[in-house]
N, C-alpha and C positions, 0 to 999 in steps of 0.2 A: 608418473602418477601425480606430480605437483600440478601439471597442466589440467589433469582431470579434476582435482579438488578446486582449482581456481575457477574453472568454467562452471562447475556445479554451484559454487558459492555465489557467483554474480548472476546466475540464471534468473532469479526472481526480481532483480533490481535493474538490470542493464537496459531493458526496453523503456521503462518509465524515465530513467535517467537521461537517455539519449533523446527521448521525446521532449522533455522539458528544457533541456539544454538547447536543442535545435529551435524550439519555439521562442525561447528567450533571445537567442541570437538574431532570429528573423525580426522580432519586434524592435530590438535595439537598432539594428541596421535600418529598418524602415523609419523609425523616429529620427535617426540621424539624417537620412536622406531628405525627409520632409523638412527638417529644420534648415538644412542647406538650401532647399528650394526657397523657403521664406526669406532667408538672409541674403542669398546671393542672386536669386533670379531677377529682382527688379533692376539692380545695378548692372547685371550682366546684359539684361535686355536693353537697358538704356545705352550701354556702350556699343552693343551690337547695332541698334537702330541708328545711332549717331554715325558709326563707321559706314553703315550702308548708305546713309544720306550724303556723307562726305564723298564716298566713291561715285555716287550719281552726280553730285555737283561738279566733281573733277571732270567728268565726261562732258558736261556742258561747257566748262572752261576750256577743255581741249578742243571742242568744236569751234569756239570763238577764235582760236589761234589759226585755224586752217580754213574756216568757212565764212560765209556771209551771215547777215542778221537772220535770214530765213533758216539757215542751218542751225543756228543757236536756238531759234524758236522751236524747231523740230526736236532738238536734243532736250529742251525743257519739257516738251510734251511727253517724251519718253520718261524723263525723270519724274514728272508728276504722276504718270500712270503707274510706274513701277513702285512708288513709295506712298501713294495715296496722300499727296500733299499739294499745296498750291504755291509754287515758287513765284517770285516777282522779278522782273528785269527792270532796273531803274537806270535812268540816264544820269549825267553829271549834275543835274539840277534836282536830283532826288525825286524825279517824276516817273511814274510807272509807264513803262514802254510796252510791256507785254506780260499777260497772265495767261497760262495755258487754258485753252477752251473758253476764254472770256475775251470778247471783242472790246478793245479799248479805243475810244474816239478822242481825238486830239482836243484838249481843253476841258473834257468832261470829267468830273469827279476827281480831278487831279489833286486839288487842294485837300479835299476831305480824306482821300485815300492816303495821301502823303502824310497828313497829320496823324492818321491812325496807325501808321507803320512806325514802330519804334526803331531807333538806331540799335545796332548790335549790342544787346545787353543780356545779362543773365542774372536774374533775381530769384532768390529762394521763395519769395512770396508770390511770384508770377507762376502761371500754370504753363508757360511755354518759354522756350529759349530761341532767340533770333540768331541766325548764322548768316554771314555775308561773305561773298566771294567776288573779288574784283577781276574784271576782264577788259579786253580791248577788241572792238569789232571795227574793222576798217579804219583803224587809228582813232577811233572814238571810244572814250572810256565809258564803261557800264558797270553796274553792280548787280550781282545775283543774290537775292535774299529769300530765305525759307525759314520755317519755324519747326522746332521739335517740341511736341506736346508731351509733357511728363505726367499728365493726369492719368492716362491708362496704366502707367507703371505702378502707381499706388493702388490702382484697382486690382492689379494682379495679386498683391499681397492680401488684400481684403477677401478676394475670392478664395484664395488658398486657405485662409483661416476659417471661412464659412464651410468649406468642403472638408475640413479636417475630421469632424466626427464620422462622416460617411467613409472617408478614406481609412480611418482607424478601424472601423468595423470590418471593412473589406480586407484590410491587412491582417487582422486577427484571425478571420476565417481562413484566409489563404495560408497564414502561418500554421494554423492547426492542421490543415490538410497536408501541407508540405512536411511538417514535423512528423506527422503520423507515418506517411509513406517513407520518409527518409529513415526514421528509427526502425521501421519494420524491415526495410531493405538492409540496414546495418546489422540488426539483431538476428535476422534469419540465419546467416551462416554460423553465428555463435550458438544459436539454439540447436542447429544441426550438429555442431561440434559437441554440444552437451549430450545429445542423444547418443552419438558415437562413443563419447567418453564413458557414458553409463554402461554401454554394451561392453566396452573394454574392461570396465571394472568387474563385470560379470564373466570375463574371459571369453567374450564373443567378439571375434575379429573379422566377421563376415562382411561388414560394411566399410567402404573406403570413402573418405571425404573428397569431393571434387575440388581441384585447385584451379580457380579461374582468374586469379590476380597474383601480382607479385608484392602486394602490400603486406602489412603485418598479419592480417587475417589469412591471406594466402600462404604466408610463411608458416603460421601456426598450423594451418591445415596440413601442409606438407610435413611438418615435424610430427604431427599426430599420426599421419599415415606411416611415417618411418618408425615411430615408436610402436605402433600396432604390429607392423611386420616383425620388428625385433622381438617384441613380447611373444608373438605367436611362435616364432622360431625357437625362442628360449623355452616356451612352454612345451613345445613338441619334444625338444631335447630332454627336458626334465621328465616328461612322461616316459620317454624311451629309457632314460636312466632309472626311473622308478620301476618300470616293468622288469628291467634287468636286475635291479636290486631286490625286488620281490621274488624273482626267480632264484636269485642266489640265496636269499634268506630261506626260501622253501627248500632249496637244495641242501643248505646247511642243516636245517631242521631234520630233513629226511636222513642225511648222513649221521646226524647226532643220534636220531632214533635207531638207525641201523647199527651204529656203534654200541649203543646201550644193549640192543638185542644181541649183538655179537658177543659182547662181554659176558652177558648173562648165559648165553649158550656155551661159551668157552668155559665159564666157571662150572657149568653143569657137566660138560664133557670131561673136564680134568678132575672133577670131584670123584667120579666113580672109579677111574683107574688108580688114582692116588689112594683111595680107601681100600681098593682091592690089594694093591702092592703092600700097603701098611699092614693089612690083616695077614697076608701071607708071611711077611717078614716076622711079625710078632708071633705067629703060630710056629714058625721055624725056630725062633729063639727059644721058645718054651717046649719045643719038640712035642707038639700036640698032634696026636693021631697020625694021619698020613703025612703031615708036614714035617715029620722027623726025617723024611726023604728030602734033604735040602737040595740036592743036585737038581731034582725034577722041578721043584717050585722056584728055585733061583732062576732057572731058565725061563719059566713062565713070567716071573717078575721082570726079568730083563726084556722079554718080548713086549710086555705091557709098557715098560719105560721107553722102548723104541717107538711104539705107537704114539706115546705122549710127546716124544721128541719130534716126530714127524709133524704132529699137530701144531706144536709150538713153532716149528719152522715155517709151516704154512701161514700161521698168523703173523709172523714177522714179515713174510713176503707181502702179505696184504697191507701191513702198516707202511711198508716202503713205497707203495704205489703213490701216496700223497706227498712224497718227499719233494723238496724243492729242485733236486737235480734230475727229476724224471724227464723233463723236456730236453735237457741238455745231453741226456744219455742215449738219445736216438741215434741209430745207425742204419745204413742200407745193407741188407743181407739177402742171400739167396734162399727164398722160402721153399722152392722146389727141392733143393738139396737137403734141407733140414727134414722135410716131411719124408723123403725117401730113406734117410738114415733112421728116423724114428720108427718107421714101419719095419725096417730090417731088424732093429733091436727087439721089437715086440715079437717078430717071427722066430727069433732065437730062443724064446722062452719055451720050455718043454710042453706046456699046456696048449700053446698056439701052433704046434707043429702041423696039425691037420686042418687048420683053417683054410678056406678057399679065398685067396686074396686076388682081387681084380683091381689092377692099378691103371689109372688114366691120368697121369701127372704130367702137365706141360713143363718143359724144361725152362730154366732161367726166368722164373717169375720172382722178381725182386720186390721188397717191401722196405719202406723207411719207417722205422718204429723202434721202440725199446726192445731189443732183441731178446733179452732175458724173459720179459713178461710174455711176449708173443710165443716164444718157444715153450714156456711153461703151459700156456693155455692149449696149444696144439698137442702137446704131450699128454695132457689130461684127457682131451677128447679122443685121441687115438687109443690111449690105454683103456679107456672105458669101453670102446668098441670091441677090443680084444677080450677084456675081462668079462663082459656080459654076453658073449657068444660062446658056443660050445662045439666041441668035436669038429665036424666038417661044415659048420655054418659058413655062410658067405659073408665076406667083408669087401665092400666096394668103395674105393677111394678115388676121388677125382679132384683135379686142380686145373682150372681153365683161366686163360687170360684174355683180355680184350682191351680196346682203347680206353674204355671207362674204368678199368680196374681188373680185378680177378675174383674168382669164385671157387671156394673149396667146399666139398661135401664128403661125408663118410657115412656109409650105411652098413648095418650089421643085422643078421638074422637074430631076432630075440622077441620075446613076448612084447606086445604093444603096451604102451603106458596109458593108463586112464586119462581121458582129456582133462578132467578136473585136477589131475596131478601135474600136468605139464608146466603150468605157470609157477609151481612151487619148487621145481627141481633146482632152481638157482638160488633158493634161500639157504642161508647158512645152517648147516647141521640138519638139513632135511633129508630123510632117507625113505625110499620106497619100501625097503625092508624094515619092518617095525620092531623086529626082535631086539635090535640094538647090538647084534653080533657084528663086530668090526671086520671079521674075516669075510662074511657074505654080503654085508651091507655097506661096508666102508665107513668113513667118519662123517660123511654128509657135507664135507666142506670143499670137495674137489670141483664141482660145478659152480659153486659160489666163487671160488678163486678164479675159475675160467671166465665166468661172466664179468667179474671185476676187472680182470686184466684186459679183456677184449673191449669193454666200454672205455677204459682209460686209454686204450690205443685207438679209439674211434673206429672200431671194426664192428660190422653188423653180424648178428648171429641169430639162429633159431633152431629149435628141435621139433621134429614132426614124426608122427606115426605113419608108417607105410603099410603096404598090404601084409608083409610077413616080418616086419621089423621096425627099426627106428633109424632116422637119418638126422645127423647134426650138420648144419651148414654155417659157413663163415665166409663173408665176402667184403670186398672193399670197392665201393662204387663212388667215383669222384663226384658225380652229381648229387648223391646222397650225403657224401662226406661234407660238402660245402654248406649244407643246411644244418649240420649238427652244431 
């Protein structure tokens, strides 16, 4: 985030800054170069010209050592043509013997020319400098003389000074253009970083910066891309955690609401039998009317207390479902054997002697879960099937296994349940029988306990109306289980 703030802060200033810095540097460098030309070019040119003439004169001297007078004259012609000068060849009497491209006749203009030719001198007031080279041609001494004219060198400085304004205008225009394109090229990746950084600030990580260099800008682009990927991954993780947290909060709220409703329902369920027992006991104490028969009403009071005890026991079992040792108390047990034993116990009840039982239970179906909770749930389901069937009604029980899991169903002949009531059967203390008679309608907590235990054990269940009765199904499908 520091990189984002930094790029955003310099966005409005960086282009103008780079432009003026680049322009200033170009102007300074140009002025320095021009000053160097004014200061060093004349002397450099003079040294260069002198060295070039010396090299040409040395070639003439070299020709005198190995050749004749004609060879020397040819070398002087080349020397004069290459350097645009007029060298002189003088004899020992200081008379001109040869001038390139000029015919010299014996005795003509000798005195005047000789007088006009100064001996090798260098005077600051003169406009030229005389250079002499001694040589021997066929054992005869000669002198090579030529002049270096310094007047053109001072002209160079004058011309440079006269050209300075035009040169300055050209340099300023060129500097403006160069500074503009250089600053634009430099600022362009920074502006793109700024746009990407602004998107990152809005949690938009869709754009990635191109990394085209290994300099500071390239490294900054690379780091911004890494930061964007890290932030995006962190944001996704936070969103997942937030979704889970919201789900857990919603679940906690639902559980809290269910707990409140359960406590309210329990209070209501306990209030009536407690009031009933207290009324019976008080009437027996004062021997009011029929309550003077204590033996009869003591038995009724005891039966009521038994129902209350069973209800309290059911509530304790529900409270233990959320205990910390629930996961550690899981075991692997034989579900087939338990269902078979449970059916046998129900068949021994006198009222179930004439039920038509159809068993289709696969052997050795094992399940890994909290054995006590699962057995309680299956016991409630099987008991309800026997309880809500009559005489010779049919009860069909099936347990099948497959590679994905197992499937249990129990069907009994009974009146169908209204569709609008099916979803309410698993609510606490909900009864189809509205009279409140515990003998015919039960406490209304059995299916609530069954649903709670099955959900805690991650088992699927449903209840359906069939053509002549009701079917309750429980199954364990691995593909479904992994999505829970």
